[in-house]
C-alpha positions, 0 to 999 in steps of 0.5 A, spaced: 500 500 500 505 504 501 513 505 500 514 503 507 510 496 506 513 495 499 520 496 501 520 491 507 526 490 512 532 493 510 539 492 513 540 496 520 547 496 520 549 504 521 553 506 516 560 508 517 563 515 518 564 520 523 559 524 527 554 522 532 549 516 531 542 515 534 537 509 534 529 511 534 525 505 537 518 505 534 515 508 528 509 512 530 508 519 530 513 520 536 518 516 533 518 519 526 518 526 529 524 524 533 528 521 527 527 527 523 529 532 528 535 528 530 537 527 522 536 535 521 541 536 526 546 532 522 545 526 527 546 519 523 539 516 525 536 509 524 529 508 525 526 501 527 519 499 527 516 492 528 510 493 523 511 493 516 509 500 516 510 507 519 504 511 523 503 507 529 496 507 531 494 512 526 494 508 519 490 505 513 489 498 510 485 496 504 479 492 504 477 490 497 476 497 493 476 501 500 482 504 503 480 504 510 483 508 516 483 504 523 480 510 526 478 517 525 483 522 527 482 530 527 486 535 530 485 543 532 488 549 530 491 549 536 495 543 535 501 547 533 506 541 533 502 536 529 501 542 524 509 543 524 509 535 522 504 536 517 509 541 514 515 537 515 512 532 511 509 536 506 502 534 508 499 540 510 495 541 504 492 534 505 489 535 511 486 542 511 483 546 517 476 549 517 475 556 516 472 557 522 469 552 527 462 549 526 460 543 529 453 540 527 450 537 533 443 533 533 439 531 539 435 525 537 430 526 543 427 532 539 422 531 534 425 531 527 426 538 524 428 541 531 434 537 532 439 541 529 444 545 534 451 548 532 457 549 536 461 555 532 465 561 533 464 568 530 470 572 528 471 576 535 476 576 541 476 570 546 471 569 550 466 573 545 468 568 539 463 563 542 458 567 546 453 567 540 453 560 539 452 558 547 447 563 547 443 560 542 445 553 543 438 549 543 440 543 547 441 547 553 436 551 557 437 558 558 439 557 565 444 552 563 447 556 558 448 562 563 452 557 568 456 554 562 459 561 561 460 562 569 464 555 569 468 556 563 470 563 566 472 559 572 476 553 568 480 559 565 482 561 571 485 555 573 493 554 573 495 548 569 501 548 573 498 546 579 499 539 580 493 539 585 489 539 579 491 532 577 488 529 583 481 531 582 476 529 577 473 533 572 466 531 573 466 533 580 469 540 579 463 541 574 458 539 579 461 543 584 460 549 579 453 548 577 453 544 571 447 539 570 448 532 568 444 535 561 450 540 561 455 535 561 452 530 556 450 536 551 457 540 552 462 538 556 462 531 554 461 532 547 468 535 547 471 532 552 470 524 550 472 526 543 479 529 546 480 525 552 477 519 551 474 519 557 467 521 560 468 527 565 468 523 571 473 519 569 478 525 567 483 528 570 481 536 572 488 538 569 488 534 563 481 537 562 482 544 563 488 544 559 483 541 553 478 547 554 483 552 556 487 551 550 482 549 545 476 554 546 479 559 551 486 561 548 485 564 541 479 565 537 481 560 532 484 555 536 478 549 536 478 550 528 478 542 526 482 539 521 482 532 518 485 528 513 482 528 506 486 522 504 488 516 508 492 516 514 497 512 511 498 517 505 500 522 511 503 518 516 507 512 512 508 514 505 509 522 506 513 520 512 517 515 509 519 520 504 521 525 509 525 520 513 529 518 506 530 525 504 533 527 511 538 521 511 534 516 516 535 509 515 528 506 516 528 498 518 521 495 518 519 489 521 524 489 525 523 489 533 528 491 538 529 485 543 533 489 548 537 495 549 543 496 554 549 500 555 557 499 554 562 502 559 564 507 555 557 510 555 555 508 548 549 503 547 547 496 544 540 495 541 539 488 539 534 486 534 534 479 531 540 476 528 544 483 529 547 488 534 547 496 533 551 500 536 549 507 537 551 514 541 543 515 543 537 511 543 530 514 543 524 509 546 518 511 542 514 505 544 507 504 548 509 505 556 508 497 557 513 496 551 518 501 554 518 498 561 520 491 558 526 495 554 528 499 560 535 497 563 535 497 570 536 504 573 533 508 567 527 511 571 527 511 579 520 507 579 519 504 572 513 500 575 509 507 574 509 506 567 505 499 568 500 503 572 498 508 566 491 505 564 489 505 557 482 506 554 479 503 548 476 507 541 471 503 537 470 505 530 464 503 526 464 503 518 458 503 514 458 503 506 451 505 503 449 505 496 447 512 496 448 519 499 445 519 506 449 525 509 450 532 507 455 534 511 463 532 512 461 530 519 456 531 525 456 529 532 449 527 536 446 527 543 440 522 545 444 516 542 450 511 543 452 514 536 458 519 538 461 522 531 459 521 524 464 522 518 464 522 511 470 518 509 467 516 501 472 521 497 478 519 502 477 511 501 476 511 494 469 509 494 466 511 487 459 509 488 454 510 494 457 513 501 462 511 506 461 513 513 465 512 519 463 512 527 468 514 532 466 511 538 471 514 544 471 511 551 468 505 548 469 500 554 462 497 553 462 495 546 470 494 544 469 486 545 462 486 542 461 481 536 460 485 529 453 482 529 451 485 535 454 492 533 450 492 527 444 490 530 445 496 535 448 502 531 444 501 524 438 503 527 441 508 531 443 511 524 436 510 521 434 515 527 439 520 526 439 520 518 433 519 515 436 518 508 439 511 511 432 508 512 431 506 504 438 505 503 442 499 502 448 497 507 453 494 502 458 493 507 459 493 515 465 492 519 468 495 525 476 496 527 478 496 534 483 499 538 483 496 545 489 500 548 488 506 543 490 512 548 492 512 555 487 513 560 487 520 563 484 518 570 486 523 576 493 522 578 496 520 571 500 526 571 505 524 576 506 517 572 508 520 566 515 521 565 519 526 561 524 525 555 530 524 559 532 518 563 537 517 569 541 513 563 545 518 559 543 517 552 537 514 553 530 518 552 523 517 552 517 519 547 510 517 546 503 521 547 503 518 554 509 521 556 509 528 560 507 533 554 502 536 558 497 534 553 492 528 553 493 522 548 493 525 541 497 526 535 499 533 538 502 530 544 506 524 540 509 530 536 511 534 542 514 528 545 518 526 539 521 533 539 522 533 546 526 527 546 530 529 540 532 536 544 534 532 550 538 528 545 541 533 541 544 537 547 547 531 550 550 530 543 553 537 542 549 538 536 545 545 535 538 545 534 535 545 527 532 552 526 526 550 523 524 545 529 518 546 532 519 551 538 516 546 544 518 547 551 521 540 554 517 537 559 520 536 566 
């Protein structure tokens, strides 16, 4: 499907020559970013990925004539690191942003014709940019809208650097600030579940405050939504691989690292089946449990904390109809198990009918359900939500499951997330689960890769590339 998949495994011996070298373990967004940043600074980089492709958990695959994303991924205008990444791989034009935030919200508890509300912004300064949208939002009462405004001001006053925020849950904070269950469902969880992959009661106040302050209260355009108009594999595999090749990174797919260790001279040994790679620095850009298993003794004070970082699932339901049933690029819904619905027709290569993808975050109840049960559950809900589906033929129905899609943003998770540096000189950590200050998003992954590369470049005595995204490294 992509250049990386066609090329298969390549030799992993570092090329001869002078200068510093690094091995990046993991070819997701964090690993790709770290490899590009190191290579741009003149470091000789080898990127090792166990899968036959790059992209980590944001990838595509073929199903018949369709090119299918494993899940719907979006980003916001405030995701400046991921936007830098798109620019770096020449992919920004393939994942454009909305001109202005506009989210259709359908409430199935209301009669047809009165279900539509919108969350959108005006070209006004913060917080006036959302004032009209909130004042006219039909899914909350007038009193609830007023209380939402007061809670938003209180949220904006929180200090994100206060570690006490991480010990509290967002749901309790909302209740204490006058938010009704309806307000939580129709607004706070509408945004929070999609960005945090958890409901308010299960979310750290620190992470929730970061999402809402940064996304809705920092800049008028911060929450404008962007999404790929091509398969994810086009961005995170093909274009990323081309950028890595151009930067001189040697990429080895289908190459799983079995262990890493440090020599007495400070250099590192990276073991892969049948080979040993010697290098000056190692960036581990793999999930927290795999990181725990690869860490040498003493690299972290309490490595067992990595195993206490929980995970949360995301389910994606894919439905292909014989005709067009949705007129907008996406929508979200209330009063139904359906969360977000996206039109993936053009991106998938479908030429007849329409292909919809339902993105179901925090899907603990459905993640292991049989396909037949999910079909019985979700097709009637789509008929309730989209009247045109009632006479349409379902040409295909399938699901993709990511049982460990993200780390769980539970209260207390902040103190479990390590920074980029370890106590072992020359060993660095990257991944959306590390201490970026962000929830488990593509933005967090890219930021972590930059932080790891920054720390490695300082130790290697290499100047920071001028064009590298300016991000403050997490402690």
